N, C-alpha and C positions, 0 to 999 in steps of 0.2 A: 479127848480131845477129838475134835477130827481134822485130820488133814485134807482140803478138796483135792483131786484127782479133775489132771490136764488131758484130756486127747490121748495121751502114749502114755494116759496108765501110770505114771511117776504122779508120787504126790510134793506138794509145792504150800509149804511150812506159810502161811500170813504172818504179816506183821503182828497182829495179833495177840498170834500162840508163839511169832519169837519173845511176846516182851515178857511172855508171861514163863516160860525158861528159862531165857534169859536172870530172868528175877529169883526164879529156884534157885537159879545159880549163884547171884549175890547173898541171897540168903543165905548158902551155905559158906561161903564164903566167909559170910560173919561166923561161920563156930568153925575155920579155920588158916585162922590170924596167922600163923605158926608155916603158913603155906606160902611156893609161892603162889599166881597168878594162872603162873601157865601150868602151874602139878593140881592142881585145883581143876578149872579145866575140859585137861587131856582125861583125866582121872571121869570125872564127874560125865564126861558126854560117852566112856567106851561103857559106861556102867547102865548111861542113859537113855542110851542111846540115841539119843539125841542126835540127832541129821548135821552135817558140815554147811552151815547157815550163816555165806556174812554177813551179815546182821550181828549175831548173836555174837561169832566169836568177835567184829569187832568192833560191836558197843564196850563185848565184855573187859573183853586187853583196857579200852578205851579208857569208860573205867577205869580202872585201875591203872593208867598211867598219868590220867585228872583227880581223883582222890583229892585230892590237899585242896582245889583249887572245886573246883564241885561241891563238895564238903567246909567250904567258905562260905559259898553262895548263900551252900544252904543259913547255915550257924547264922548271916546274917540279919537273910527273913523272915526265921521262926525264932523269934516273938520272944524272949524270957527262956529257951533253950538252951540245951548246945547238943551239938548234934551225937555224942556220945551216949548220951541220953535215952537218943528217943527209944524207941522199940529199934533192934534189928528187921522187923519186917519191913516200917515203915519208913526206918534210914536206907534201904533195898530197896525202896518204893519210889524217891526223891533222889535219893543219884539215877536212879534210873532215870526219870525224871528233867530233873535239872539236863546230865549230860544230854540231851535230843536236845534239848533247849538252847544248850552249850554248842552242844553240834554239829550236832543233825538240819541243816539246811534244808533236805525237801520234805522236813517234817513239821506243818504250824505248829504253833505253840499251843493253841485249843488244842489240838488231837491229842498235842504229848496230857495237857490238861488230865483231856475226859482221859484221855488211856490209865491215869495213876489213879487216878477214884475208882473208874472201876477197876481196879487190880484189889488198889481200900479195903470193895467192897466187902472183894469174894476174899483174901487173904487176912484182915487188919481191922480192927476192930471199928463198932460202930465212932465212938464218938472221932479217928481222928478220919475222917472224910474232911469232912469240914478243916478243923489243922494245916491235911497236905494242902483237898484247895486254894486252902489260904495263904501257904506259904508259896508256892511256884503261881496261883495268882500276882503275890507280888516280888516276885523271881519275871513276868512278860510284862510288866511295868515298868520296873528295871529296864532288861531288855530295851525294852515300846523307845521309854527317856534315851536310852541311848543309838536310840539310830536304828533297834538289828530285833526289829519286831517283825515276824511275821505268821 
């Protein structure tokens, strides 16, 4: 994963790269349920030398803070699936995308959906792509019907 260099020879992480790191943190959290979000984040950031990125930190802690609401939205749109029955990676991808759709006003829903599908292609089973896309498009329609589309 390459980082872009600015003129001052500093590394700038793209949003796509930040999402990928955030997904890794969320996925890791699935296996460390007995630890606090703070412990997981700071230990992982140190061990993996994750840059102190505002988006990653804000999103990671907000996903934990709003996990019940995010999982409820996922459950309402994952026809026939309970959130706890999804694979860890699918659940992590959906949480990330639904978080963005609900709480990140500067990110168009279409972008969140497309990025989630790209992460699914890279990290999840091939069959998960259409499922993830379907769930997220259903969430997008619900938000548009509420006048919260972007």
